[in-house]
C-alpha positions, -999 to +999 in steps of 0.1 A: -142-271+056-180-269+056-198-260+088-221-288+099-255-278+113-276-296+139-313-302+139-318-282+171-328-246+167-306-219+181-321-191+202-331-172+170-350-203+158-325-211+130-304-242+131-272-239+152-239-244+134-213-267+149-194-236+160-224-222+178-230-256+195-193-257+205-198-223+222-230-235+239-211-266+251-182-246+264-205-222+283-222-253+299-187-268+306-176-236+324-205-242+349-198-279+353-160-278+355-162-248+379-185-267+402-170-302+399-135-300+385-121-320+356-124-355+371-159-352+387-176-332+360-195-354+336-200-350+299-236-361+305-243-332+328-225-308+304-246-321+275-278-318+295-269-282+305-262-274+268-294-290+256-278-316+235-272-353+236-241-366+253-229-384+221-231-350+202-204-336+226-180-362+210-189-349+176-177-315+187-148-325+209-128-357+206-127-364+243-132-348+278-096-336+279-101-316+247-134-301+260-117-292+293-088-276+274-112-257+251-131-245+282-098-233+298-088-216+265-121-198+264-116-184+299-080-174+292-091-158+259-117-137+278-089-125+301-065-117+273-093-099+254-102-078+285-066-069+290-061-059+254-091-037+253-083-021+287-047-013+277-058+005+245-072+034+265-041+041+285-009+060+277+020+047+299+028+012+311+016+016+347-017+033+335-022+003+312-017-021+342-042-001+363-067-003+335-061-040+330-065-045+367-099-028+366-109-050+337-098-081+356-119-069+386-149-070+363-141-105+352-139-116+388-176-110+390-180-143+371-173-168+399-175-198+375-147-185+353-125-179+384-132-214+395-124-229+361-090-212+363-084-227+397-097-261+386-074-260+356-044-254+378-054-283+400-060-306+370-026-297+357-013-325+379-024-348+351+004-349+325-019-347+295-034-314+308-002-298+323+015-286+292-014-268+275-025-252+308+011-242+316+014-226+282-018-208+286-007-194+319+027-183+306+009-168+276-012-145+298+020-133+315+037-127+282+006-110+269+005-086+299+042-078+294+037-072+257+005-051+257+015-031+288+050-026+277+065-038+310+092-064+319+083-100+324+091-095+361+065-067+363+040-088+344+045-116+369+039-092+398+007-081+381-005-117+375+005-126+411-020-101+424-046-114+400-041-149+413-045-138+449-077-119+438-090-152+424-086-168+458-102-138+475-132-139+451-135-177+451-136-178+490-157-147+491-132-132+516-141-099+534-127-067+517-100-063+544-083-094+529-081-079+494-048-062+484-068-036+464-099-016+472-128-014+448-121+023+442-086+016+427 
């Protein structure tokens, strides 16, 4: 399949491919969906933030559902990649989990991505979104289990702490409400 190009220049001054534009739109969508959720975010605002026309979004994504799911997949992919990279430097399963926890703490610095995760879980009440979001969440747990070499139960415990840390970060709670310290 040939890659289409747009007439708009990329940051380097060359024309951006459809794949590059998709990434720009997803980055813009992270900001909009984080701030407004699935239902209230508009494709017009996403297009404006991405520097493209609203109709061009529909050349890249068939509908808002697919854009939202691509945005969620982007965030989940960043989490999985961070876990994979972190686990490579550790020897035993618990050391891998500690390294993965540190990597997740760095990801928590991007408030928008935390909020996209939370917005996705809230939007999963809509049946068309539930199954892909559910599969993505279960996929993270299975990924943790596989790359750390721990049981699914231990991976669930690890992800449970991460979910609580999402809430701590999203609400900007004081450190005494965090189950881990920044030195861990």
